[in-house]
Biotite code that builds the C-alpha atoms (Angstrom):
import biotite.structure as struc

atoms = struc.array([
    struc.Atom([-0.086, 0.021, 0.159], chain_id="A", res_id=1, res_name="MET", atom_name="CA", element="C"),
    struc.Atom([2.891, 2.519, 0.990], chain_id="A", res_id=2, res_name="HIS", atom_name="CA", element="C"),
    struc.Atom([4.860, 1.633, -2.103], chain_id="A", res_id=3, res_name="SER", atom_name="CA", element="C"),
    struc.Atom([1.443, 2.410, -4.397], chain_id="A", res_id=4, res_name="PHE", atom_name="CA", element="C"),
    struc.Atom([1.311, 5.862, -2.890], chain_id="A", res_id=5, res_name="LYS", atom_name="CA", element="C"),
    struc.Atom([4.932, 6.428, -3.576], chain_id="A", res_id=6, res_name="ILE", atom_name="CA", element="C"),
    struc.Atom([4.256, 5.529, -7.362], chain_id="A", res_id=7, res_name="ILE", atom_name="CA", element="C"),
    struc.Atom([1.255, 7.599, -7.470], chain_id="A", res_id=8, res_name="LEU", atom_name="CA", element="C"),
    struc.Atom([3.120, 10.705, -5.886], chain_id="A", res_id=9, res_name="ASP", atom_name="CA", element="C"),
    struc.Atom([6.040, 10.067, -8.584], chain_id="A", res_id=10, res_name="TRP", atom_name="CA", element="C"),
    struc.Atom([3.406, 9.821, -11.455], chain_id="A", res_id=11, res_name="LEU", atom_name="CA", element="C"),
    struc.Atom([1.618, 13.127, -10.317], chain_id="A", res_id=12, res_name="SER", atom_name="CA", element="C"),
    struc.Atom([4.895, 15.024, -10.365], chain_id="A", res_id=13, res_name="ILE", atom_name="CA", element="C"),
    struc.Atom([5.769, 13.641, -13.772], chain_id="A", res_id=14, res_name="LEU", atom_name="CA", element="C"),
    struc.Atom([2.727, 13.878, -15.501], chain_id="A", res_id=15, res_name="ALA", atom_name="CA", element="C"),
    struc.Atom([2.185, 17.184, -16.813], chain_id="A", res_id=16, res_name="ILE", atom_name="CA", element="C"),
    struc.Atom([6.234, 17.631, -17.917], chain_id="A", res_id=17, res_name="PRO", atom_name="CA", element="C"),
    struc.Atom([5.933, 14.218, -19.418], chain_id="A", res_id=18, res_name="LEU", atom_name="CA", element="C"),
    struc.Atom([2.743, 15.166, -21.708], chain_id="A", res_id=19, res_name="ILE", atom_name="CA", element="C"),
    struc.Atom([4.216, 18.486, -22.789], chain_id="A", res_id=20, res_name="ILE", atom_name="CA", element="C"),
    struc.Atom([7.477, 16.748, -23.637], chain_id="A", res_id=21, res_name="PHE", atom_name="CA", element="C"),
    struc.Atom([5.354, 13.945, -25.704], chain_id="A", res_id=22, res_name="ILE", atom_name="CA", element="C"),
    struc.Atom([3.565, 16.699, -27.489], chain_id="A", res_id=23, res_name="PHE", atom_name="CA", element="C"),
    struc.Atom([6.626, 18.650, -28.442], chain_id="A", res_id=24, res_name="LEU", atom_name="CA", element="C"),
    struc.Atom([8.581, 15.752, -29.557], chain_id="A", res_id=25, res_name="ALA", atom_name="CA", element="C"),
    struc.Atom([5.710, 14.405, -31.698], chain_id="A", res_id=26, res_name="TYR", atom_name="CA", element="C"),
    struc.Atom([5.500, 17.796, -33.186], chain_id="A", res_id=27, res_name="GLY", atom_name="CA", element="C"),
    struc.Atom([9.191, 17.741, -33.817], chain_id="A", res_id=28, res_name="TYR", atom_name="CA", element="C"),
    struc.Atom([8.913, 14.373, -35.428], chain_id="A", res_id=29, res_name="LEU", atom_name="CA", element="C"),
    struc.Atom([5.986, 15.376, -37.662], chain_id="A", res_id=30, res_name="LYS", atom_name="CA", element="C"),
    struc.Atom([7.938, 18.687, -38.780], chain_id="A", res_id=31, res_name="LYS", atom_name="CA", element="C"),
    struc.Atom([5.115, 20.722, -37.328], chain_id="A", res_id=32, res_name="VAL", atom_name="CA", element="C"),
    struc.Atom([5.926, 24.315, -36.220], chain_id="A", res_id=33, res_name="LYS", atom_name="CA", element="C"),
    struc.Atom([4.453, 23.862, -32.783], chain_id="A", res_id=34, res_name="VAL", atom_name="CA", element="C"),
    struc.Atom([4.837, 27.447, -31.604], chain_id="A", res_id=35, res_name="TYR", atom_name="CA", element="C"),
    struc.Atom([3.142, 28.740, -34.700], chain_id="A", res_id=36, res_name="GLU", atom_name="CA", element="C"),
    struc.Atom([0.226, 26.378, -34.530], chain_id="A", res_id=37, res_name="VAL", atom_name="CA", element="C"),
    struc.Atom([-0.090, 26.896, -30.739], chain_id="A", res_id=38, res_name="PHE", atom_name="CA", element="C"),
    struc.Atom([-0.477, 30.699, -31.415], chain_id="A", res_id=39, res_name="VAL", atom_name="CA", element="C"),
    struc.Atom([-3.059, 29.975, -34.187], chain_id="A", res_id=40, res_name="GLU", atom_name="CA", element="C"),
    struc.Atom([-5.049, 27.680, -31.779], chain_id="A", res_id=41, res_name="GLY", atom_name="CA", element="C"),
    struc.Atom([-4.883, 30.439, -29.242], chain_id="A", res_id=42, res_name="ALA", atom_name="CA", element="C"),
    struc.Atom([-6.267, 32.749, -31.725], chain_id="A", res_id=43, res_name="LYS", atom_name="CA", element="C"),
    struc.Atom([-9.167, 30.479, -32.425], chain_id="A", res_id=44, res_name="GLU", atom_name="CA", element="C"),
    struc.Atom([-9.796, 30.172, -28.607], chain_id="A", res_id=45, res_name="GLY", atom_name="CA", element="C"),
    struc.Atom([-10.195, 33.968, -28.152], chain_id="A", res_id=46, res_name="PHE", atom_name="CA", element="C"),
    struc.Atom([-12.756, 33.962, -31.151], chain_id="A", res_id=47, res_name="GLU", atom_name="CA", element="C"),
    struc.Atom([-14.480, 30.941, -29.430], chain_id="A", res_id=48, res_name="VAL", atom_name="CA", element="C"),
    struc.Atom([-14.281, 32.755, -25.993], chain_id="A", res_id=49, res_name="GLY", atom_name="CA", element="C"),
    struc.Atom([-16.216, 35.932, -27.407], chain_id="A", res_id=50, res_name="VAL", atom_name="CA", element="C"),
    struc.Atom([-18.757, 33.725, -29.041], chain_id="A", res_id=51, res_name="LYS", atom_name="CA", element="C"),
    struc.Atom([-19.664, 31.809, -25.594], chain_id="A", res_id=52, res_name="ILE", atom_name="CA", element="C"),
    struc.Atom([-19.820, 34.912, -23.285], chain_id="A", res_id=53, res_name="ILE", atom_name="CA", element="C"),
    struc.Atom([-23.624, 35.262, -23.292], chain_id="A", res_id=54, res_name="PRO", atom_name="CA", element="C"),
    struc.Atom([-23.990, 31.552, -22.619], chain_id="A", res_id=55, res_name="TYR", atom_name="CA", element="C"),
    struc.Atom([-21.716, 31.869, -19.827], chain_id="A", res_id=56, res_name="LEU", atom_name="CA", element="C"),
    struc.Atom([-23.360, 34.906, -18.384], chain_id="A", res_id=57, res_name="VAL", atom_name="CA", element="C"),
    struc.Atom([-26.726, 32.844, -18.276], chain_id="A", res_id=58, res_name="ALA", atom_name="CA", element="C"),
    struc.Atom([-25.089, 29.844, -16.670], chain_id="A", res_id=59, res_name="MET", atom_name="CA", element="C"),
    struc.Atom([-23.296, 31.803, -13.917], chain_id="A", res_id=60, res_name="LEU", atom_name="CA", element="C"),
    struc.Atom([-26.642, 33.702, -13.039], chain_id="A", res_id=61, res_name="VAL", atom_name="CA", element="C"),
    struc.Atom([-28.456, 30.339, -12.782], chain_id="A", res_id=62, res_name="ALA", atom_name="CA", element="C"),
    struc.Atom([-25.848, 28.853, -10.618], chain_id="A", res_id=63, res_name="ILE", atom_name="CA", element="C"),
    struc.Atom([-25.650, 31.987, -8.382], chain_id="A", res_id=64, res_name="GLY", atom_name="CA", element="C"),
    struc.Atom([-29.599, 31.749, -8.007], chain_id="A", res_id=65, res_name="MET", atom_name="CA", element="C"),
    struc.Atom([-29.492, 28.002, -7.160], chain_id="A", res_id=66, res_name="PHE", atom_name="CA", element="C"),
    struc.Atom([-26.803, 28.702, -4.482], chain_id="A", res_id=67, res_name="ARG", atom_name="CA", element="C"),
    struc.Atom([-28.505, 31.788, -3.138], chain_id="A", res_id=68, res_name="ALA", atom_name="CA", element="C"),
    struc.Atom([-31.955, 30.106, -3.100], chain_id="A", res_id=69, res_name="SER", atom_name="CA", element="C"),
    struc.Atom([-30.660, 27.529, -0.538], chain_id="A", res_id=70, res_name="GLY", atom_name="CA", element="C"),
    struc.Atom([-31.647, 24.650, -2.916], chain_id="A", res_id=71, res_name="ALA", atom_name="CA", element="C"),
    struc.Atom([-28.058, 23.228, -2.692], chain_id="A", res_id=72, res_name="LEU", atom_name="CA", element="C"),
    struc.Atom([-28.453, 22.947, 1.052], chain_id="A", res_id=73, res_name="ASP", atom_name="CA", element="C"),
    struc.Atom([-31.762, 21.375, 1.009], chain_id="A", res_id=74, res_name="VAL", atom_name="CA", element="C"),
    struc.Atom([-30.639, 18.701, -1.693], chain_id="A", res_id=75, res_name="LEU", atom_name="CA", element="C"),
    struc.Atom([-27.358, 18.235, 0.532], chain_id="A", res_id=76, res_name="THR", atom_name="CA", element="C"),
    struc.Atom([-29.575, 17.480, 3.629], chain_id="A", res_id=77, res_name="TRP", atom_name="CA", element="C"),
    struc.Atom([-31.871, 15.191, 1.727], chain_id="A", res_id=78, res_name="LEU", atom_name="CA", element="C"),
    struc.Atom([-29.128, 12.999, 0.202], chain_id="A", res_id=79, res_name="LEU", atom_name="CA", element="C"),
    struc.Atom([-26.534, 12.898, 3.154], chain_id="A", res_id=80, res_name="SER", atom_name="CA", element="C"),
    struc.Atom([-27.885, 9.659, 4.481], chain_id="A", res_id=81, res_name="PRO", atom_name="CA", element="C"),
    struc.Atom([-27.343, 8.019, 1.078], chain_id="A", res_id=82, res_name="VAL", atom_name="CA", element="C"),
    struc.Atom([-23.828, 9.342, 0.696], chain_id="A", res_id=83, res_name="THR", atom_name="CA", element="C"),
    struc.Atom([-23.072, 8.233, 4.167], chain_id="A", res_id=84, res_name="THR", atom_name="CA", element="C"),
    struc.Atom([-23.924, 4.632, 2.868], chain_id="A", res_id=85, res_name="LEU", atom_name="CA", element="C"),
    struc.Atom([-21.245, 4.730, 0.186], chain_id="A", res_id=86, res_name="ILE", atom_name="CA", element="C"),
    struc.Atom([-18.502, 6.232, 2.555], chain_id="A", res_id=87, res_name="GLY", atom_name="CA", element="C"),
    struc.Atom([-18.607, 9.819, 1.207], chain_id="A", res_id=88, res_name="MET", atom_name="CA", element="C"),
    struc.Atom([-18.362, 12.351, 3.928], chain_id="A", res_id=89, res_name="PRO", atom_name="CA", element="C"),
    struc.Atom([-21.433, 14.442, 4.104], chain_id="A", res_id=90, res_name="PRO", atom_name="CA", element="C"),
    struc.Atom([-19.565, 17.781, 3.952], chain_id="A", res_id=91, res_name="GLU", atom_name="CA", element="C"),
    struc.Atom([-18.312, 17.155, 0.508], chain_id="A", res_id=92, res_name="VAL", atom_name="CA", element="C"),
    struc.Atom([-21.695, 16.547, -0.919], chain_id="A", res_id=93, res_name="LEU", atom_name="CA", element="C"),
    struc.Atom([-22.312, 20.389, -1.903], chain_id="A", res_id=94, res_name="PRO", atom_name="CA", element="C"),
    struc.Atom([-18.937, 19.855, -3.901], chain_id="A", res_id=95, res_name="MET", atom_name="CA", element="C"),
    struc.Atom([-20.394, 16.873, -5.820], chain_id="A", res_id=96, res_name="ALA", atom_name="CA", element="C"),
    struc.Atom([-23.474, 18.642, -6.563], chain_id="A", res_id=97, res_name="PHE", atom_name="CA", element="C"),
    struc.Atom([-21.679, 21.903, -7.763], chain_id="A", res_id=98, res_name="MET", atom_name="CA", element="C"),
    struc.Atom([-18.994, 20.278, -9.956], chain_id="A", res_id=99, res_name="ARG", atom_name="CA", element="C"),
    struc.Atom([-21.308, 19.338, -12.931], chain_id="A", res_id=100, res_name="PRO", atom_name="CA", element="C"),
    struc.Atom([-22.694, 22.806, -12.706], chain_id="A", res_id=101, res_name="LEU", atom_name="CA", element="C"),
    struc.Atom([-19.762, 25.032, -12.441], chain_id="A", res_id=102, res_name="SER", atom_name="CA", element="C"),
    struc.Atom([-16.228, 24.852, -12.036], chain_id="A", res_id=103, res_name="GLY", atom_name="CA", element="C"),
    struc.Atom([-15.571, 28.219, -10.276], chain_id="A", res_id=104, res_name="SER", atom_name="CA", element="C"),
    struc.Atom([-18.622, 27.268, -7.763], chain_id="A", res_id=105, res_name="GLY", atom_name="CA", element="C"),
    struc.Atom([-16.991, 24.059, -7.152], chain_id="A", res_id=106, res_name="SER", atom_name="CA", element="C"),
    struc.Atom([-13.691, 25.609, -6.593], chain_id="A", res_id=107, res_name="ILE", atom_name="CA", element="C"),
    struc.Atom([-15.480, 27.936, -4.132], chain_id="A", res_id=108, res_name="GLY", atom_name="CA", element="C"),
    struc.Atom([-16.673, 25.034, -2.115], chain_id="A", res_id=109, res_name="ILE", atom_name="CA", element="C"),
    struc.Atom([-13.591, 23.165, -2.251], chain_id="A", res_id=110, res_name="MET", atom_name="CA", element="C"),
    struc.Atom([-11.502, 26.193, -1.065], chain_id="A", res_id=111, res_name="THR", atom_name="CA", element="C"),
    struc.Atom([-14.213, 26.531, 1.938], chain_id="A", res_id=112, res_name="GLU", atom_name="CA", element="C"),
    struc.Atom([-13.721, 22.617, 2.637], chain_id="A", res_id=113, res_name="LEU", atom_name="CA", element="C"),
    struc.Atom([-9.908, 22.930, 2.859], chain_id="A", res_id=114, res_name="MET", atom_name="CA", element="C"),
    struc.Atom([-9.864, 26.081, 5.114], chain_id="A", res_id=115, res_name="LYS", atom_name="CA", element="C"),
    struc.Atom([-12.396, 24.252, 7.390], chain_id="A", res_id=116, res_name="THR", atom_name="CA", element="C"),
    struc.Atom([-10.956, 20.613, 7.425], chain_id="A", res_id=117, res_name="TYR", atom_name="CA", element="C"),
    struc.Atom([-7.537, 21.268, 5.959], chain_id="A", res_id=118, res_name="GLY", atom_name="CA", element="C"),
    struc.Atom([-6.083, 19.954, 2.617], chain_id="A", res_id=119, res_name="PRO", atom_name="CA", element="C"),
    struc.Atom([-4.579, 16.709, 4.259], chain_id="A", res_id=120, res_name="ASP", atom_name="CA", element="C"),
    struc.Atom([-7.980, 15.435, 5.813], chain_id="A", res_id=121, res_name="SER", atom_name="CA", element="C"),
    struc.Atom([-10.206, 12.861, 4.132], chain_id="A", res_id=122, res_name="LEU", atom_name="CA", element="C"),
    struc.Atom([-12.658, 15.657, 3.167], chain_id="A", res_id=123, res_name="ILE", atom_name="CA", element="C"),
    struc.Atom([-9.653, 17.698, 1.801], chain_id="A", res_id=124, res_name="GLY", atom_name="CA", element="C"),
    struc.Atom([-8.506, 14.738, -0.348], chain_id="A", res_id=125, res_name="PHE", atom_name="CA", element="C"),
    struc.Atom([-11.932, 13.694, -1.457], chain_id="A", res_id=126, res_name="THR", atom_name="CA", element="C"),
    struc.Atom([-12.973, 16.924, -2.557], chain_id="A", res_id=127, res_name="ALA", atom_name="CA", element="C"),
    struc.Atom([-9.908, 17.602, -4.557], chain_id="A", res_id=128, res_name="SER", atom_name="CA", element="C"),
    struc.Atom([-10.181, 14.207, -6.269], chain_id="A", res_id=129, res_name="THR", atom_name="CA", element="C"),
    struc.Atom([-13.531, 14.939, -7.052], chain_id="A", res_id=130, res_name="MET", atom_name="CA", element="C"),
    struc.Atom([-12.774, 18.050, -8.624], chain_id="A", res_id=131, res_name="PHE", atom_name="CA", element="C"),
    struc.Atom([-9.960, 16.309, -10.799], chain_id="A", res_id=132, res_name="GLY", atom_name="CA", element="C"),
    struc.Atom([-12.248, 13.307, -11.697], chain_id="A", res_id=133, res_name="SER", atom_name="CA", element="C"),
    struc.Atom([-15.262, 15.061, -12.827], chain_id="A", res_id=134, res_name="THR", atom_name="CA", element="C"),
    struc.Atom([-16.183, 17.426, -15.287], chain_id="A", res_id=135, res_name="GLU", atom_name="CA", element="C"),
    struc.Atom([-18.630, 20.690, -15.466], chain_id="A", res_id=136, res_name="THR", atom_name="CA", element="C"),
    struc.Atom([-21.103, 18.731, -17.695], chain_id="A", res_id=137, res_name="THR", atom_name="CA", element="C"),
    struc.Atom([-24.122, 21.214, -17.546], chain_id="A", res_id=138, res_name="PHE", atom_name="CA", element="C"),
    struc.Atom([-21.662, 24.045, -18.280], chain_id="A", res_id=139, res_name="TYR", atom_name="CA", element="C"),
    struc.Atom([-20.199, 22.287, -21.290], chain_id="A", res_id=140, res_name="VAL", atom_name="CA", element="C"),
    struc.Atom([-23.542, 21.449, -22.483], chain_id="A", res_id=141, res_name="VAL", atom_name="CA", element="C"),
    struc.Atom([-25.059, 24.884, -21.967], chain_id="A", res_id=142, res_name="ALA", atom_name="CA", element="C"),
    struc.Atom([-22.126, 26.735, -23.043], chain_id="A", res_id=143, res_name="VAL", atom_name="CA", element="C"),
    struc.Atom([-20.334, 25.100, -25.800], chain_id="A", res_id=144, res_name="TYR", atom_name="CA", element="C"),
    struc.Atom([-23.114, 23.290, -27.396], chain_id="A", res_id=145, res_name="PHE", atom_name="CA", element="C"),
    struc.Atom([-25.229, 26.487, -27.201], chain_id="A", res_id=146, res_name="GLY", atom_name="CA", element="C"),
    struc.Atom([-22.213, 28.477, -28.903], chain_id="A", res_id=147, res_name="SER", atom_name="CA", element="C"),
    struc.Atom([-22.462, 26.323, -31.875], chain_id="A", res_id=148, res_name="VAL", atom_name="CA", element="C"),
    struc.Atom([-26.367, 26.215, -31.885], chain_id="A", res_id=149, res_name="ASN", atom_name="CA", element="C"),
    struc.Atom([-26.552, 22.387, -30.871], chain_id="A", res_id=150, res_name="ILE", atom_name="CA", element="C"),
    struc.Atom([-29.869, 22.256, -28.983], chain_id="A", res_id=151, res_name="PHE", atom_name="CA", element="C"),
    struc.Atom([-30.593, 18.676, -28.912], chain_id="A", res_id=152, res_name="LYS", atom_name="CA", element="C"),
    struc.Atom([-27.736, 17.199, -27.063], chain_id="A", res_id=153, res_name="THR", atom_name="CA", element="C"),
    struc.Atom([-29.034, 13.632, -27.443], chain_id="A", res_id=154, res_name="ARG", atom_name="CA", element="C"),
    struc.Atom([-26.805, 11.497, -25.344], chain_id="A", res_id=155, res_name="TYR", atom_name="CA", element="C"),
    struc.Atom([-24.177, 14.150, -24.229], chain_id="A", res_id=156, res_name="ALA", atom_name="CA", element="C"),
    struc.Atom([-26.002, 15.011, -21.024], chain_id="A", res_id=157, res_name="LEU", atom_name="CA", element="C"),
    struc.Atom([-26.687, 11.592, -19.775], chain_id="A", res_id=158, res_name="PRO", atom_name="CA", element="C"),
    struc.Atom([-23.307, 10.173, -20.767], chain_id="A", res_id=159, res_name="ALA", atom_name="CA", element="C"),
    struc.Atom([-21.591, 13.217, -18.944], chain_id="A", res_id=160, res_name="GLY", atom_name="CA", element="C"),
    struc.Atom([-23.773, 12.732, -15.731], chain_id="A", res_id=161, res_name="LEU", atom_name="CA", element="C"),
    struc.Atom([-22.787, 9.095, -15.748], chain_id="A", res_id=162, res_name="LEU", atom_name="CA", element="C"),
    struc.Atom([-19.283, 9.858, -16.271], chain_id="A", res_id=163, res_name="ALA", atom_name="CA", element="C"),
    struc.Atom([-19.576, 12.377, -13.421], chain_id="A", res_id=164, res_name="ASP", atom_name="CA", element="C"),
    struc.Atom([-21.112, 9.760, -11.014], chain_id="A", res_id=165, res_name="ALA", atom_name="CA", element="C"),
    struc.Atom([-18.252, 7.400, -11.776], chain_id="A", res_id=166, res_name="ALA", atom_name="CA", element="C"),
    struc.Atom([-15.752, 9.801, -11.063], chain_id="A", res_id=167, res_name="GLY", atom_name="CA", element="C"),
    struc.Atom([-17.499, 10.894, -7.750], chain_id="A", res_id=168, res_name="LEU", atom_name="CA", element="C"),
    struc.Atom([-17.896, 7.289, -6.456], chain_id="A", res_id=169, res_name="ILE", atom_name="CA", element="C"),
    struc.Atom([-14.396, 6.387, -7.601], chain_id="A", res_id=170, res_name="THR", atom_name="CA", element="C"),
    struc.Atom([-12.798, 9.485, -5.936], chain_id="A", res_id=171, res_name="ALA", atom_name="CA", element="C"),
    struc.Atom([-14.540, 8.341, -2.804], chain_id="A", res_id=172, res_name="VAL", atom_name="CA", element="C"),
    struc.Atom([-13.410, 4.885, -2.996], chain_id="A", res_id=173, res_name="TYR", atom_name="CA", element="C"),
    struc.Atom([-9.754, 5.787, -3.847], chain_id="A", res_id=174, res_name="VAL", atom_name="CA", element="C"),
    struc.Atom([-9.553, 8.351, -1.071], chain_id="A", res_id=175, res_name="CYS", atom_name="CA", element="C"),
    struc.Atom([-10.837, 6.006, 1.558], chain_id="A", res_id=176, res_name="ARG", atom_name="CA", element="C"),
    struc.Atom([-8.493, 3.359, 0.286], chain_id="A", res_id=177, res_name="LEU", atom_name="CA", element="C"),
    struc.Atom([-5.311, 5.830, 0.344], chain_id="A", res_id=178, res_name="LEU", atom_name="CA", element="C"),
    struc.Atom([-6.519, 7.894, 3.437], chain_id="A", res_id=179, res_name="PHE", atom_name="CA", element="C"),
])
């Protein structure tokens, strides 16, 4: 168990530099002008950013209303007995609810949890692992699909929420296993 944690620690340290190196090496081998392509992609990203601003504002207002209304607190209270059965600390339940809605909202909740319980607590580990293993599904559907005029999302939303549920449950299991 201890050696598994050491291996995970080393992998987490090396992951991003290794990914960057692989992309640069692949571009070099394919004779791609990596910097120029990167700048062109950044330019396109800025154009997309301008297109999605109205959808982003609408989503952020809806999330703010959801939190301010107290609906998040009521939902947390109603579902805390179920989460206790799977080993999820009830304190991270707001994080689990907010993550599919908003990255910034979930960061705010995670920051509150870190300040209250500490980053090295089970709650801190679980919240940060949930953050890294799930996606802002409703945000992606509302903003990115809306910006390209896709209104019939078909299976994207159920598949995204199923992936979020798998990420949340796995985060709880892995944190219980390692902590």
